[in-house]
C-alpha positions in Angstrom: -3.9 24.8 10.2 -6.1 21.8 9.9 -5.2 18.6 11.2 -5.7 14.9 11.0 -6.7 13.3 14.5 -5.2 9.7 14.3 -6.4 8.7 17.7 -10.2 9.5 18.7 -12.9 7.6 20.5 -16.7 7.9 19.8 -19.9 6.0 19.9 -22.2 5.6 17.2 -25.2 6.2 19.4 -25.6 7.7 22.6 -24.4 5.8 25.5 -25.5 6.3 29.3 -22.9 7.9 30.9 -21.6 8.6 34.6 -20.3 11.8 36.1 -16.6 10.9 35.9 -16.7 9.4 32.5 -18.9 9.7 29.3 -18.4 8.8 25.5 -19.8 11.4 22.9 -21.4 10.1 19.5 -19.4 10.7 16.5 -22.3 13.0 15.4 -21.7 15.2 18.6 -18.1 15.4 18.3 -18.6 16.9 14.9 -18.8 20.5 16.2 -16.1 19.8 18.7 -13.6 18.5 16.1 -14.5 21.9 13.7 -13.7 24.1 16.9 -10.2 22.4 17.1 -9.7 22.7 13.5 -9.6 18.7 13.2 -10.7 18.1 9.6 -10.8 14.7 9.8 -10.1 11.7 12.7 -9.4 8.1 12.8 -11.7 6.5 15.1 -10.2 3.3 17.3 -12.3 0.4 17.8 -12.7 -1.6 21.1 -12.7 -4.8 19.9 -14.9 -7.5 17.3 -17.8 -9.0 19.1 -16.4 -9.7 22.8 -17.1 -7.6 25.5 -19.5 -4.6 26.6 -17.1 -2.0 24.9 -17.2 -3.6 21.8 -21.1 -3.0 21.5 -20.5 0.6 21.9 -17.4 1.2 19.7 -16.5 -2.2 18.3 -15.6 -2.6 14.8 -19.3 -2.7 13.3 -19.8 0.5 15.1 -16.6 2.3 14.1 -17.5 1.0 10.5 -21.3 2.5 10.3 -19.7 5.7 12.0 -17.4 6.3 9.1 -20.3 5.2 6.6 -22.3 7.8 7.9 -19.6 10.9 8.2 -17.6 9.6 5.6 -16.0 13.2 5.1 -15.1 13.2 9.1 -14.2 9.8 9.9 -12.3 6.7 8.9 -11.8 3.9 11.2 -9.6 1.2 12.6 -10.3 -2.4 13.6 -9.4 -4.3 16.4 -9.4 -8.2 17.3 -10.6 -10.3 20.2 -8.1 -12.6 21.7 -9.5 -15.7 20.2 -8.9 -18.2 17.2 -5.2 -17.3 16.1 -5.5 -19.1 12.9 -8.1 -16.7 11.4 -6.4 -13.5 12.2 -5.4 -12.8 8.6 -8.9 -14.0 7.3 -10.7 -11.6 9.6 -8.3 -8.5 9.2 -8.3 -9.1 5.5 -12.4 -8.7 5.7 -12.2 -5.7 7.7 -9.5 -4.2 5.6 -12.2 -4.8 2.8 -14.8 -2.9 4.6 -12.4 0.2 4.7 -10.7 -0.2 7.8 -7.2 1.7 7.6 -5.3 -0.2 10.5 -5.5 -1.9 13.6 -6.1 0.3 16.6 -6.2 0.8 19.3 -4.4 -2.5 20.1 -4.3 -3.2 23.8 -4.1 -6.8 24.6 -2.6 -7.4 27.9 -0.2 -10.2 26.8 3.5 -10.1 26.2 4.7 -9.1 23.0 5.9 -12.9 22.2 2.3 -14.2 22.9 1.2 -16.4 20.0 -1.7 -14.3 19.7 0.2 -11.2 19.6 2.6 -12.5 17.1 0.0 -13.8 15.0 -1.4 -10.3 14.8 1.8 -9.0 13.7 2.4 -11.2 11.2 -0.9 -10.9 9.5 -0.8 -7.1 10.0 2.6 -7.3 7.8 1.4 -9.1 5.4 -1.7 -7.2 4.6 0.1 -4.0 5.0 -1.8 -2.4 8.0 -0.3 -0.2 10.4 -0.7 -1.3 14.1 -1.3 1.4 16.7 -0.6 -0.1 20.2 -1.3 1.0 23.6 1.5 -0.1 25.8 0.5 -1.9 29.0 3.6 -2.2 31.7 2.0 -5.3 33.0 2.8 -7.8 30.3 6.1 -7.7 28.9 6.9 -4.2 28.2 10.1 -3.9 30.4 12.1 -0.8 30.8 14.3 -0.3 27.9 11.8 -1.8 25.7 13.3 -4.8 24.4 10.6 -7.0 23.2 9.2 -3.8 21.0 12.8 -4.4 19.7 12.6 -7.5 18.8 9.1 -6.9 17.2 10.7 -4.3 15.1 13.4 -6.6 14.0 11.2 -9.4 13.3 8.7 -7.6 11.2 10.5 -5.1 9.3 7.4 -4.4 6.9 4.9 -3.4 9.4 4.4 -0.1 10.7 4.5 0.2 14.7 2.6 3.3 15.9 3.5 3.8 19.7 1.4 5.4 22.3 0.7 5.3 26.3 2.7 6.4 29.1 5.2 3.2 28.9 6.2 4.0 25.5 6.7 7.7 26.1 8.5 7.2 29.3 11.3 6.1 27.4 11.9 9.5 25.7 14.5 10.2 28.5 17.9 8.1 29.4 17.0 8.5 33.1 13.3 6.8 32.8 12.8 5.3 36.3 12.0 1.4 35.9 9.2 1.2 38.5 5.8 0.7 37.5 4.5 3.8 39.3 7.0 6.0 37.2 6.0 4.2 33.8 2.6 5.2 34.1 2.9 8.8 35.1 3.0 11.7 32.5 6.4 13.0 31.7 7.8 15.9 33.5 11.0 18.0 33.7 14.2 18.1 31.4 14.6 15.2 29.2 18.1 13.6 29.2 19.6 12.6 25.9 20.2 8.9 25.3 16.5 7.4 25.9 15.7 4.2 24.5 12.7 5.5 22.6 15.0 7.8 20.5 17.6 5.2 19.9 14.7 2.8 18.6 13.2 5.7 16.4 16.7 6.3 15.1 17.4 2.6 14.3 14.1 1.3 13.3 12.6 3.0 10.4 9.1 1.1 10.6 8.6 2.6 14.3 6.2 5.5 14.3 4.8 7.6 17.2 1.1 8.7 18.2 1.7 12.0 19.7 -1.6 12.0 21.2 -3.2 12.2 25.0 -1.3 13.5 28.0 1.3 10.6 27.6 2.7 12.0 23.9 1.9 15.6 24.5 3.7 16.0 27.8 6.4 13.7 26.3 7.2 16.7 23.8 6.1 19.6 25.7 7.8 18.9 29.1 11.2 20.0 27.3 10.6 22.7 24.5 14.0 22.5 23.3 14.3 18.7 23.3 10.9 18.5 22.2 11.3 20.7 19.0 14.7 19.0 18.2 12.6 15.5 18.5 9.8 16.7 16.3 12.2 17.9 13.4 14.6 14.7 13.7 11.6 12.3 13.4 9.2 14.2 11.5 8.3 11.8 8.9 7.2 9.3 11.6 5.1 11.5 14.1 1.4 12.1 13.9 -1.0 14.3 15.5 -3.7 13.0 17.9 -6.1 13.6 20.8 -7.2 10.6 22.3 -10.6 12.5 23.2 -13.5 10.5 24.2 -16.2 13.1 24.8 -16.7 16.8 23.7 -15.3 18.1 27.3 -11.9 17.2 26.4 -9.3 19.1 24.7 -5.7 18.3 24.9 -3.1 21.2 24.7 -0.7 19.9 21.9 -2.8 20.9 19.1 -2.3 24.4 20.3 1.2 24.3 21.2 2.4 22.7 17.8 0.6 25.8 16.2 2.2 28.3 18.2 5.4 26.6 18.1 5.1 27.1 14.0 3.8 30.6 14.3 6.9 31.8 16.3 9.3 30.1 13.7 10.5 27.2 16.4 9.0 24.4 14.4 9.5 24.5 10.4 6.8 24.5 8.1 7.7 21.0 6.9 7.7 19.5 10.0 4.2 20.8 11.2 2.5 20.1 8.1 4.0 16.5 8.1 3.0 15.9 11.7 -0.7 17.6 11.6 -1.6 15.8 8.8 0.5 14.9 5.7 1.9 11.6 7.6 -1.4 10.4 8.3 -2.6 10.9 4.9 0.4 8.9 3.3 0.2 6.3 6.2 -3.3 5.6 6.2 -4.0 6.3 2.5 -6.6 9.1 3.2 
């Protein structure tokens, strides 16, 4: 079954790469996405105008990529950390230009920092989902108390969680040290994880299943993973986090297999693979 990938990185034009890391262009990605049965992808922005990455995959580049290949790509915008008083104005313009949300939002600041709060406030007002990459260095303490505060403060904002520190909290025995919080999940999941509690208590919390952070969290314990997918099927979305055509993450095939073997319901499978993304990003 075809899927929508809510988390893809791609460049507009060819980028000089290294042996360890390369960024494929959106055009180069087309055949790879087709091979993986991904009918549409949401391209993540790396910023507005500041920094080297913005010149490769920033708002302007992502917008142009979606314009060149409208049948395959839509884009999220991002914000440079400046001019808090103009955030709403800037986001409104990116929304007018076609941005379907904000992402990948990875400002290395505490959640209660004025810039982050201003971004949340404007995003809620404009109805723009925000896909955030959690960094453990700034304010994302074990148990995610600052995330819970934000979920309470901005009930109309769709928060889409991503990265290791976010998914680490799926298990009740999640260790609090930095090294553990940056690892991919392994082994059985213990009931009572803070992430599960937050998902149950806050209907504005969504989750990005991309990368090994999301994928391992679901696949590490098949029984628990399937229960999690069924319970939160309305707020989970498939993604890859690919940056080049050499990358393939196992979650897509795993979801297909669980559905084909009757372990994952058809309804949950459809919602997670494409229906939720269509609804949330109005595709």
